[in-house]
GUTORKE-102398 format. One line per 5 residues: number of its first residue (from 1); their letters; for each residue x, y, z of N, C-alpha, C. Coordinates in steps of 0.05 Angstrom, whole numbers, plus 5000, padded with zeros to 4 digits. Layout:
N
NUM> a> X,Y,Z,X,Y,Z,X,Y,Z; ...
// end
This chain:
395
1> xxxxx> 7017,7363,6026,6995,7348,6014,6985,7369,5997; 6970,7359,5975,6954,7383,5965,6929,7391,5972; 6915,7417,5972,6893,7425,5978,6870,7410,5969; 6847,7407,5978,6828,7394,5966,6805,7415,5962; 6788,7415,5936,6770,7437,5932,6745,7425,5918
6> xxxxx> 6722,7434,5919,6700,7419,5900,6688,7440,5893; 6685,7438,5866,6674,7461,5851,6660,7449,5822; 6644,7457,5809,6639,7459,5781,6663,7462,5764; 6663,7447,5749,6694,7456,5737,6686,7464,5700; 6696,7484,5695,6696,7492,5669,6720,7504,5654
11> xxxxx> 6721,7502,5632,6746,7501,5612,6758,7535,5621; 6747,7554,5628,6760,7583,5627,6776,7580,5657; 6759,7568,5682,6777,7564,5698,6802,7550,5699; 6794,7522,5686,6815,7506,5686,6848,7518,5677; 6844,7536,5657,6862,7543,5642,6875,7565,5657
16> xxxxx> 6860,7573,5678,6878,7596,5686,6881,7587,5717; 6875,7557,5728,6878,7555,5759,6910,7560,5767; 6928,7550,5750,6958,7552,5754,6970,7583,5757; 6952,7601,5750,6959,7631,5760,6954,7635,5796; 6929,7623,5798,6917,7634,5824,6937,7618,5852
21> xxxxx> 6937,7591,5845,6952,7579,5860,6983,7571,5859; 6996,7576,5886,7023,7578,5893,7027,7545,5893; 7007,7533,5909,7020,7505,5920,6998,7486,5901; 7008,7456,5900,6998,7441,5881,6966,7436,5899; 6948,7432,5884,6918,7429,5890,6899,7411,5873
26> xxxxx> 6882,7399,5886,6863,7376,5875,6834,7390,5873; 6824,7398,5852,6799,7400,5852,6779,7385,5842; 6759,7379,5864,6736,7355,5858,6714,7364,5835; 6708,7354,5818,6686,7362,5801,6657,7351,5812; 6642,7374,5819,6618,7369,5821,6594,7357,5810
31> xxxxx> 6598,7357,5787,6577,7347,5765,6587,7317,5755; 6615,7310,5756,6609,7279,5748,6632,7269,5773; 6620,7249,5784,6638,7239,5813,6659,7231,5806; 6681,7225,5815,6704,7219,5817,6726,7231,5794; 6714,7250,5782,6727,7269,5763,6749,7291,5782
36> xxxxx> 6772,7298,5774,6780,7310,5792,6802,7328,5777; 6805,7353,5784,6830,7364,5765,6860,7363,5783; 6881,7356,5786,6907,7362,5794,6925,7382,5784; 6922,7405,5795,6933,7431,5788,6968,7436,5798; 6982,7424,5785,7012,7424,5787,7030,7449,5787
41> xxxxx> 7051,7447,5791,7072,7475,5781,7069,7472,5750; 7072,7451,5737,7084,7449,5711,7059,7445,5694; 7036,7431,5699,7013,7428,5685,6990,7416,5698; 6966,7419,5688,6948,7414,5703,6936,7390,5690; 6927,7365,5704,6915,7338,5702,6893,7332,5704
46> xxxxx> 6872,7323,5684,6847,7312,5693,6856,7283,5700; 6838,7270,5729,6849,7244,5735,6815,7235,5749; 6807,7210,5744,6795,7196,5756,6797,7173,5778; 6780,7176,5802,6788,7170,5828,6758,7155,5836; 6770,7131,5835,6742,7118,5853,6752,7090,5871
51> xxxxx> 6747,7089,5890,6747,7062,5913,6722,7044,5905; 6737,7018,5908,6714,6991,5900,6725,6970,5918; 6709,6954,5922,6715,6926,5937,6703,6908,5921; 6725,6886,5915,6720,6861,5899,6724,6841,5914; 6707,6815,5911,6712,6785,5931,6723,6803,5953
56> xxxxx> 6715,6816,5971,6726,6828,5998,6751,6848,6002; 6761,6846,5978,6789,6861,5969,6787,6892,5965; 6794,6913,5979,6788,6942,5966,6805,6941,5954; 6801,6964,5933,6821,6974,5918,6811,7001,5904; 6827,7012,5888,6820,7039,5880,6828,7041,5856
61> xxxxx> 6819,7053,5837,6821,7064,5803,6826,7084,5803; 6857,7091,5799,6865,7117,5794,6879,7118,5764; 6860,7136,5750,6871,7132,5713,6873,7164,5709; 6899,7170,5693,6902,7189,5685,6887,7198,5653; 6871,7220,5655,6851,7221,5629,6859,7235,5609
66> xxxxx> 6876,7256,5615,6892,7276,5605,6897,7303,5617; 6909,7327,5597,6920,7345,5601,6907,7371,5593; 6908,7391,5608,6892,7415,5601,6913,7426,5580; 6940,7423,5581,6950,7435,5563,6953,7423,5540; 6949,7396,5543,6938,7382,5518,6923,7391,5503
71> xxxxx> 6907,7402,5508,6878,7418,5493,6857,7399,5502; 6853,7379,5520,6836,7365,5534,6810,7388,5554; 6787,7389,5542,6767,7400,5554,6747,7386,5577; 6733,7407,5592,6721,7392,5613,6699,7374,5604; 6683,7375,5583,6667,7368,5574,6684,7328,5564
76> xxxxx> 6705,7338,5550,6725,7317,5540,6734,7289,5564; 6741,7310,5588,6741,7298,5611,6720,7284,5623; 6700,7298,5625,6678,7275,5632,6664,7258,5621; 6664,7255,5595,6662,7234,5581,6678,7214,5594; 6705,7211,5590,6730,7199,5597,6722,7189,5621
81> xxxxx> 6711,7204,5634,6705,7188,5670,6683,7172,5673; 6662,7180,5650,6648,7163,5649,6648,7137,5637; 6665,7134,5622,6677,7109,5617,6686,7094,5630; 6705,7102,5644,6713,7092,5673,6697,7077,5695; 6674,7101,5695,6654,7093,5711,6640,7067,5707
86> xxxxx> 6635,7069,5680,6620,7046,5669,6635,7019,5670; 6655,7019,5667,6680,6996,5671,6677,6984,5692; 6679,7000,5718,6670,6989,5742,6649,6979,5745; 6631,6992,5736,6603,6988,5744,6598,6960,5729; 6610,6952,5714,6604,6923,5694,6629,6903,5706
91> xxxxx> 6642,6914,5732,6658,6898,5738,6682,6893,5725; 6686,6908,5707,6721,6900,5688,6735,6925,5697; 6743,6919,5723,6767,6939,5744,6787,6933,5731; 6805,6955,5718,6833,6950,5710,6851,6947,5739; 6859,6925,5743,6878,6930,5760,6903,6943,5766
96> xxxxx> 6906,6954,5787,6927,6971,5795,6960,6953,5788; 6975,6979,5795,7005,6963,5784,7016,6944,5800; 7008,6943,5822,7016,6923,5842,7002,6892,5834; 6978,6897,5833,6964,6880,5823,6965,6862,5802; 6980,6887,5779,6969,6876,5749,6996,6857,5742
101> xxxxx> 6994,6835,5716,7010,6813,5716,7032,6819,5697; 7051,6821,5716,7079,6829,5709,7088,6804,5683; 7104,6816,5657,7112,6798,5634,7128,6776,5647; 7145,6780,5666,7167,6750,5677,7144,6729,5688; 7117,6740,5702,7096,6722,5712,7082,6708,5682
106> xxxxx> 7078,6727,5664,7064,6720,5642,7082,6698,5625; 7110,6702,5630,7127,6688,5615,7129,6658,5621; 7133,6658,5655,7130,6630,5665,7099,6613,5656; 7087,6623,5656,7053,6612,5649,7062,6598,5615; 7076,6619,5598,7080,6608,5570,7091,6588,5568
111> xxxxx> 7118,6592,5581,7135,6566,5582,7118,6536,5597; 7108,6543,5611,7090,6514,5622,7072,6510,5598; 7061,6526,5581,7045,6517,5563,7061,6502,5543; 7085,6513,5537,7103,6502,5509,7114,6472,5519; 7113,6471,5546,7125,6441,5551,7103,6423,5556
116> xxxxx> 7082,6437,5561,7057,6418,5560,7048,6406,5533; 7053,6431,5521,7043,6422,5489,7058,6398,5477; 7092,6402,5483,7110,6378,5474,7110,6353,5488; 7098,6348,5519,7096,6326,5528,7075,6312,5514; 7055,6322,5501,7025,6319,5498,7039,6303,5465
121> xxxxx> 7057,6321,5454,7066,6305,5426,7087,6278,5434; 7093,6277,5460,7116,6261,5461,7145,6266,5446; 7154,6303,5453,7179,6310,5446,7186,6325,5464; 7212,6318,5466,7226,6340,5484,7223,6365,5489; 7230,6385,5506,7224,6411,5507,7239,6433,5494
126> xxxxx> 7247,6422,5467,7271,6440,5451,7266,6462,5448; 7236,6470,5437,7230,6499,5428,7227,6517,5454; 7211,6503,5482,7216,6520,5501,7242,6529,5507; 7257,6512,5510,7294,6517,5518,7294,6543,5497; 7295,6537,5472,7301,6565,5451,7289,6580,5454
131> xxxxx> 7266,6587,5462,7253,6605,5472,7260,6623,5501; 7271,6609,5514,7276,6620,5546,7309,6635,5539; 7318,6622,5519,7345,6632,5508,7347,6661,5493; 7327,6657,5481,7317,6689,5468,7305,6712,5485; 7290,6700,5505,7276,6715,5532,7299,6727,5546
136> xxxxx> 7318,6704,5550,7340,6724,5567,7361,6736,5559; 7363,6740,5533,7384,6752,5518,7365,6781,5511; 7340,6781,5503,7331,6808,5485,7307,6814,5506; 7289,6799,5517,7263,6807,5526,7262,6812,5552; 7281,6798,5568,7278,6804,5600,7280,6831,5603
141> xxxxx> 7295,6847,5596,7293,6880,5601,7260,6889,5607; 7240,6876,5600,7216,6881,5604,7201,6864,5627; 7217,6848,5644,7203,6831,5657,7187,6841,5674; 7199,6868,5687,7171,6879,5710,7159,6897,5700; 7153,6901,5677,7131,6917,5657,7106,6902,5667
146> xxxxx> 7088,6918,5672,7054,6904,5670,7054,6892,5640; 7035,6876,5634,7029,6870,5613,7011,6891,5594; 6995,6909,5616,6981,6930,5604,6994,6954,5595; 7018,6953,5609,7035,6981,5603,7050,6974,5576; 7055,6943,5573,7071,6945,5550,7047,6946,5525
151> xxxxx> 7025,6936,5533,7003,6943,5513,6995,6977,5501; 7004,6990,5520,6997,7020,5508,7019,7034,5503; 7037,7012,5501,7069,7025,5493,7078,7011,5469; 7065,7021,5446,7073,7005,5420,7104,7011,5403; 7101,7042,5412,7133,7053,5403,7159,7046,5414
156> xxxxx> 7146,7038,5450,7174,7026,5456,7176,7002,5449; 7164,6982,5441,7171,6954,5428,7179,6960,5397; 7170,6976,5392,7176,6985,5362,7214,6991,5359; 7216,7006,5384,7240,7018,5385,7261,6997,5387; 7249,6976,5408,7263,6956,5418,7270,6935,5399
161> xxxxx> 7252,6928,5382,7254,6913,5358,7275,6922,5341; 7283,6952,5338,7303,6961,5325,7327,6957,5335; 7325,6965,5365,7358,6955,5374,7361,6924,5373; 7347,6906,5376,7353,6882,5373,7368,6871,5350; 7353,6880,5328,7359,6884,5298,7389,6890,5292
166> xxxxx> 7397,6913,5307,7423,6923,5305,7443,6914,5315; 7436,6894,5335,7459,6885,5355,7458,6858,5342; 7436,6840,5344,7436,6810,5339,7424,6806,5312; 7415,6825,5295,7411,6813,5263,7377,6817,5264; 7366,6815,5244,7342,6809,5231,7326,6786,5246
171> xxxxx> 7338,6764,5239,7316,6741,5249,7318,6739,5285; 7336,6743,5290,7336,6747,5320,7319,6766,5333; 7309,6793,5320,7294,6814,5326,7272,6798,5322; 7264,6787,5297,7234,6781,5296,7225,6761,5312; 7246,6736,5319,7240,6720,5329,7224,6718,5362
176> xxxxx> 7253,6744,5373,7230,6755,5395,7212,6778,5403; 7206,6785,5378,7182,6795,5372,7160,6778,5375; 7161,6751,5362,7136,6736,5358,7135,6726,5387; 7159,6721,5399,7151,6703,5420,7137,6724,5446; 7145,6754,5438,7131,6774,5461,7099,6773,5453
181> xxxxx> 7094,6770,5429,7067,6775,5419,7053,6752,5427; 7066,6724,5420,7058,6696,5429,7047,6701,5460; 7067,6705,5476,7061,6704,5503,7038,6728,5516; 7036,6750,5497,7012,6768,5512,6991,6758,5495; 6989,6736,5478,6967,6732,5469,6949,6705,5489
186> xxxxx> 6974,6694,5497,6971,6675,5517,6960,6681,5544; 6972,6704,5555,6961,6713,5575,6940,6725,5575; 6928,6736,5552,6898,6751,5548,6876,6729,5551; 6887,6703,5543,6863,6684,5541,6864,6672,5575; 6870,6680,5600,6875,6682,5623,6868,6697,5634
191> xxxxx> 6874,6726,5623,6863,6745,5637,6848,6773,5617; 6819,6774,5624,6802,6787,5603,6812,6812,5606; 6824,6825,5633,6828,6852,5632,6846,6868,5626; 6863,6847,5599,6886,6860,5590,6873,6870,5566; 6885,6904,5557,6873,6910,5537,6879,6888,5508
196> xxxxx> 6856,6899,5486,6862,6874,5460,6887,6886,5441; 6900,6901,5451,6922,6912,5426,6948,6900,5439; 6955,6882,5421,6988,6868,5425,7007,6891,5429; 7026,6886,5437,7046,6904,5447,7062,6907,5424; 7065,6886,5404,7074,6892,5380,7065,6898,5355
201> xxxxx> 7042,6914,5357,7019,6920,5338,7037,6951,5314; 7059,6955,5334,7068,6974,5315,7099,6962,5298; 7104,6947,5309,7137,6933,5303,7134,6926,5266; 7154,6939,5254,7158,6935,5227,7182,6913,5224; 7161,6890,5219,7175,6868,5213,7202,6866,5196
206> xxxxx> 7224,6850,5203,7248,6851,5180,7243,6831,5167; 7247,6840,5138,7255,6819,5119,7267,6802,5122; 7266,6772,5121,7281,6751,5116,7288,6734,5094; 7312,6730,5084,7320,6718,5062,7332,6686,5069; 7316,6666,5062,7320,6643,5066,7350,6636,5062
211> xxxxx> 7361,6616,5071,7396,6612,5068,7391,6590,5047; 7408,6593,5033,7415,6558,5016,7423,6542,5018; 7405,6522,5037,7413,6506,5052,7428,6478,5035; 7410,6482,5006,7410,6456,4989,7438,6459,4979; 7455,6477,4983,7481,6476,4967,7496,6467,4989
216> xxxxx> 7510,6440,4978,7534,6437,4994,7558,6426,4985; 7571,6427,4998,7601,6428,4987,7604,6394,5004; 7598,6373,4993,7607,6349,5002,7632,6335,5006; 7647,6344,4988,7676,6343,4993,7684,6351,5022; 7688,6380,5021,7689,6389,5046,7676,6376,5078
221> xxxxx> 7646,6372,5069,7635,6366,5093,7642,6341,5103; 7651,6322,5083,7662,6291,5085,7694,6298,5101; 7708,6315,5096,7734,6315,5105,7729,6327,5136; 7709,6346,5144,7701,6356,5172,7688,6333,5183; 7672,6317,5166,7659,6290,5184,7675,6271,5196
226> xxxxx> 7704,6269,5176,7720,6250,5186,7734,6253,5213; 7731,6278,5217,7744,6286,5242,7735,6284,5269; 7712,6283,5264,7694,6280,5291,7701,6249,5298; 7708,6255,5327,7714,6230,5340,7703,6209,5353; 7673,6219,5357,7652,6201,5371,7641,6189,5344
231> xxxxx> 7642,6163,5346,7625,6148,5324,7604,6147,5322; 7593,6153,5347,7553,6159,5349,7544,6182,5340; 7568,6203,5345,7557,6233,5325,7568,6231,5298; 7584,6218,5290,7591,6214,5264,7570,6199,5245; 7555,6178,5262,7526,6166,5249,7508,6176,5251
236> xxxxx> 7500,6199,5267,7480,6214,5271,7481,6226,5246; 7501,6240,5247,7506,6268,5216,7500,6252,5193; 7517,6224,5183,7518,6224,5160,7489,6201,5153; 7477,6193,5172,7445,6189,5172,7432,6208,5163; 7429,6227,5182,7415,6250,5175,7418,6266,5143
241> xxxxx> 7444,6261,5135,7446,6270,5100,7438,6253,5090; 7433,6222,5093,7430,6202,5077,7407,6201,5076; 7395,6202,5092,7359,6193,5095,7344,6213,5090; 7349,6236,5093,7341,6269,5097,7321,6271,5121; 7329,6255,5137,7315,6263,5166,7313,6291,5175
246> xxxxx> 7293,6294,5196,7289,6318,5211,7306,6307,5231; 7324,6331,5241,7351,6323,5258,7336,6314,5285; 7312,6330,5302,7304,6321,5321,7289,6297,5319; 7277,6291,5294,7259,6267,5300,7281,6241,5299; 7302,6243,5279,7327,6220,5278,7340,6222,5307
251> xxxxx> 7343,6243,5327,7354,6239,5351,7337,6219,5368; 7312,6226,5365,7291,6212,5384,7290,6182,5376; 7298,6169,5359,7291,6140,5353,7303,6128,5374; 7297,6104,5378,7303,6080,5392,7308,6057,5376; 7321,6034,5390,7331,6012,5367,7303,5995,5360
256> xxxxx> 7281,5996,5375,7258,5982,5377,7247,5998,5350; 7251,6022,5346,7241,6036,5320,7259,6030,5293; 7274,6016,5295,7293,6001,5268,7282,5972,5265; 7262,5979,5243,7252,5949,5232,7269,5934,5212; 7290,5919,5223,7311,5906,5212,7301,5892,5184
261> xxxxx> 7281,5872,5193,7263,5852,5171,7250,5873,5147; 7238,5884,5156,7226,5908,5137,7251,5933,5124; 7266,5929,5137,7286,5949,5126,7270,5984,5123; 7260,5988,5150,7248,6006,5154,7258,6024,5185; 7260,6055,5178,7261,6062,5208,7237,6081,5213
266> xxxxx> 7222,6077,5237,7195,6081,5248,7197,6109,5257; 7186,6138,5251,7191,6159,5266,7157,6161,5272; 7164,6155,5305,7144,6163,5316,7134,6189,5325; 7098,6193,5318,7093,6217,5324,7111,6240,5312; 7115,6244,5285,7126,6254,5275,7107,6285,5277
271> xxxxx> 7124,6294,5253,7107,6332,5256,7089,6337,5245; 7076,6317,5223,7053,6317,5215,7032,6302,5231; 7042,6291,5250,7020,6284,5277,7020,6242,5273; 7029,6243,5249,7026,6208,5253,7050,6196,5248; 7054,6169,5256,7076,6154,5251,7088,6156,5220
276> xxxxx> 7114,6154,5216,7123,6156,5186,7142,6135,5190; 7137,6123,5158,7158,6092,5164,7177,6101,5135; 7202,6106,5143,7222,6119,5125,7242,6093,5114; 7243,6086,5085,7258,6068,5078,7290,6065,5083; 7299,6045,5091,7327,6045,5090,7344,6037,5069
281> xxxxx> 7365,6057,5059,7382,6040,5038,7404,6026,5054; 7419,6008,5047,7442,5996,5057,7458,6014,5070; 7463,6037,5055,7488,6055,5072,7473,6061,5096; 7447,6069,5102,7438,6077,5123,7439,6060,5142; 7437,6037,5140,7438,6011,5150,7466,6014,5159
286> xxxxx> 7488,6012,5143,7511,6016,5156,7521,6033,5173; 7503,6062,5174,7506,6078,5196,7496,6073,5223; 7472,6057,5222,7462,6045,5251,7482,6024,5259; 7493,6009,5242,7517,5994,5251,7535,5999,5264; 7548,6027,5252,7571,6049,5265,7554,6055,5294
291> xxxxx> 7533,6059,5297,7524,6078,5313,7536,6054,5345; 7520,6030,5328,7524,6001,5356,7546,6002,5364; 7575,6006,5350,7602,6004,5357,7601,5979,5351; 7635,5977,5355,7653,5952,5342,7645,5927,5353; 7638,5924,5376,7632,5898,5388,7604,5895,5383
296> xxxxx> 7584,5911,5380,7556,5902,5377,7537,5910,5404; 7512,5908,5402,7496,5901,5428,7492,5874,5437; 7475,5873,5460,7468,5843,5466,7442,5841,5451; 7433,5813,5452,7414,5801,5436,7383,5809,5451; 7373,5825,5434,7354,5836,5435,7347,5872,5441
301> xxxxx> 7373,5877,5440,7375,5912,5439,7356,5926,5415; 7361,5914,5395,7349,5925,5370,7320,5928,5381; 7304,5919,5395,7281,5918,5405,7278,5935,5430; 7296,5941,5433,7299,5957,5468,7292,5988,5449; 7278,6007,5480,7273,6028,5482,7294,6048,5487
306> xxxxx> 7317,6036,5474,7351,6052,5479,7351,6066,5457; 7364,6093,5469,7362,6111,5440,7390,6099,5416; 7383,6099,5397,7403,6100,5373,7428,6117,5373; 7421,6149,5373,7434,6162,5381,7435,6176,5403; 7452,6165,5430,7446,6183,5452,7464,6207,5449
311> xxxxx> 7449,6227,5464,7475,6248,5463,7472,6269,5432; 7457,6258,5413,7462,6268,5392,7454,6299,5387; 7431,6304,5400,7417,6324,5397,7424,6354,5410; 7446,6346,5428,7455,6368,5442,7487,6379,5429; 7478,6401,5426,7503,6425,5412,7525,6410,5388
316> xxxxx> 7498,6414,5365,7515,6393,5343,7531,6418,5334; 7536,6441,5339,7563,6459,5338,7589,6455,5343; 7586,6433,5360,7621,6428,5374,7628,6409,5348; 7610,6397,5338,7628,6379,5312,7640,6394,5287; 7628,6421,5286,7656,6436,5269,7645,6429,5239
321> xxxxx> 7629,6421,5237,7617,6414,5206,7605,6440,5192; 7611,6440,5171,7600,6463,5152,7574,6468,5149; 7561,6442,5155,7525,6440,5150,7520,6420,5175; 7497,6422,5186,7489,6396,5198,7461,6409,5205; 7449,6386,5218,7416,6393,5216,7399,6392,5201
326> xxxxx> 7377,6413,5199,7358,6410,5182,7377,6419,5151; 7398,6435,5156,7412,6435,5126,7415,6413,5109; 7422,6393,5130,7430,6362,5115,7402,6354,5094; 7379,6360,5112,7357,6351,5103,7347,6367,5070; 7358,6393,5070,7349,6408,5049,7373,6397,5027
331> xxxxx> 7394,6387,5035,7414,6381,5013,7404,6356,5002; 7397,6333,5023,7387,6304,5010,7368,6318,4992; 7344,6335,4995,7320,6343,4975,7340,6351,4944; 7357,6367,4953,7372,6381,4926,7381,6356,4917; 7396,6334,4924,7406,6308,4905,7380,6294,4894
336> xxxxx> 7368,6294,4918,7333,6280,4896,7324,6293,4872; 7327,6314,4873,7324,6333,4851,7340,6329,4825; 7364,6328,4833,7386,6318,4813,7384,6297,4805; 7377,6280,4817,7367,6245,4804,7341,6242,4798; 7332,6270,4793,7302,6265,4777,7284,6246,4788
341> xxxxx> 7281,6246,4821,7262,6223,4842,7236,6250,4833; 7216,6234,4834,7191,6245,4833,7186,6266,4855; 7179,6289,4860,7169,6305,4876,7151,6292,4900; 7128,6280,4891,7110,6265,4918,7131,6241,4926; 7145,6227,4913,7154,6209,4927,7177,6215,4946
346> xxxxx> 7191,6239,4934,7207,6247,4952,7197,6260,4977; 7175,6275,4980,7160,6292,4997,7150,6263,5011; 7143,6241,5007,7135,6218,5024,7153,6211,5040; 7186,6205,5033,7203,6195,5042,7210,6212,5069; 7212,6242,5067,7210,6264,5085,7190,6267,5104
351> xxxxx> 7164,6244,5100,7147,6248,5115,7133,6278,5114; 7130,6282,5095,7113,6308,5085,7082,6300,5075; 7066,6313,5084,7035,6307,5076,7024,6324,5057; 7022,6325,5031,7012,6345,5023,6984,6354,5033; 6981,6389,5029,6961,6394,5049,6940,6393,5034
356> xxxxx> 6929,6384,5007,6909,6380,4993,6899,6352,4998; 6901,6336,5012,6906,6309,5005,6900,6303,5034; 6883,6288,5041,6870,6281,5065,6888,6251,5073; 6891,6250,5104,6902,6228,5113,6908,6205,5105; 6877,6197,5100,6872,6168,5092,6884,6166,5066
361> xxxxx> 6876,6184,5041,6889,6179,5015,6918,6179,5019; 6927,6197,5031,6962,6191,5038,6971,6170,5049; 6956,6152,5057,6969,6129,5071,6965,6110,5045; 6936,6110,5040,6938,6090,5013,6960,6089,4988; 6967,6124,4982,6990,6132,4966,7017,6117,4968
366> xxxxx> 7022,6118,4990,7052,6113,5012,7046,6093,5006; 7033,6069,5010,7029,6037,5008,7034,6036,4977; 7021,6043,4959,7024,6034,4929,7054,6049,4920; 7058,6069,4932,7086,6084,4917,7118,6066,4935; 7112,6051,4949,7122,6040,4970,7154,6033,4954
371> xxxxx> 7144,6007,4938,7173,6004,4917,7185,6026,4915; 7175,6051,4897,7181,6066,4884,7206,6086,4909; 7188,6085,4939,7202,6105,4953,7235,6085,4960; 7224,6064,4969,7253,6042,4967,7273,6050,4948; 7272,6047,4921,7285,6049,4904,7295,6080,4903
376> xxxxx> 7280,6099,4910,7293,6128,4909,7313,6140,4929; 7300,6120,4956,7317,6120,4979,7347,6111,4973; 7342,6091,4958,7371,6073,4950,7389,6096,4925; 7373,6102,4909,7392,6125,4887,7400,6148,4903; 7386,6160,4926,7397,6189,4935,7418,6183,4950
381> xxxxx> 7425,6162,4969,7434,6150,4981,7469,6148,4963; 7470,6135,4947,7481,6126,4920,7504,6153,4920; 7477,6167,4906,7490,6197,4901,7504,6204,4918; 7491,6210,4945,7512,6225,4958,7540,6214,4964; 7530,6193,4963,7567,6180,4965,7584,6183,4949
386> xxxxx> 7576,6181,4923,7592,6187,4903,7598,6216,4902; 7584,6235,4913,7597,6266,4918,7617,6265,4933; 7623,6253,4954,7646,6251,4966,7671,6256,4959; 7669,6246,4930,7699,6231,4914,7716,6216,4935; 7707,6203,4945,7725,6177,4960,7708,6158,4972
391> xxxxx> 7723,6135,4980,7711,6112,4982,7708,6118,5022; 7686,6106,5035,7678,6113,5062,7690,6079,5073; 7703,6082,5093,7713,6057,5109,7693,6040,5115; 7665,6049,5127,7651,6036,5141,7633,6021,5112; 7634,6031,5083,7624,6027,5070,7639,6001,5044
// end
């Protein structure tokens, strides 16, 4: 154990301490309570130590202030010690490593937050699932790190972001760093003791080039589509392309949302926050018939809470299509532009709300342009079928 000595510290003595002691020694400053100089074999360290009790629990603050060899003077060490003493007096005690919040713990809280937000919007936990996959693959190596340590180590996170970029690509690295940033931000709302600086403050974000998803080889896509064995999954992908739907919203529609008499598919709680009514072309109606199966369903099934495309949102990669999901939505918009469909009409069909227009006015505009929307949907569906270069048996 190091010997303990009390004396008034000064710069000349601190520089020569290692020459006089052959064993580690701790020298307590008699001017600033809690300030001590720990003289070791290789360097001399200024440290602040203070015991305290909070809510009946005893703890201690131990903080390294700097090193003599790094040029820290006694005056600077006393000022840094006074800052720590002020934090303790203001009841802003920095938790020790054992009590500090670890990233794994904060991540569980953040995942619960994502799931609660999805539940409030009536949506599945898709983003929480995807975030969990990224955490397991790229972020979990910091799981045992206290959040405060990550905040104080921006270079560590910067280098990690570079490694993930080399290993998994620029997009995966950016999304992982964004998740780490969001997790820390959420944790800081629950723990005011965390440092204000986010761990990703030194990350140099990768440039992301948007994929040209609107360009689709329709003939090749149709050939791959015909090879899908499940009629429900075939109907789902084709309906996604013909209607320009968001794939997640399309996978959640139920038979009660198919309003046959109005020739409308109702998207409940869409991304815009409101219910969206999408006009059905007769080709989309045939896709829905394909999803029902050759025998059909019992009377009243169209008004039930049964999914139209059960299981369609799980693993679309297995269908081996050259494009699926949101890429088909982009392809729909490209065909709409080729058919000279009005931009505002196309936006309303796809459930977009212009940012500069109020929700009430958008609703009135949709009602007034409904005939044009229905005609535009039919034109785009017909144009897509023609681009396949063959006749579909279901049509």
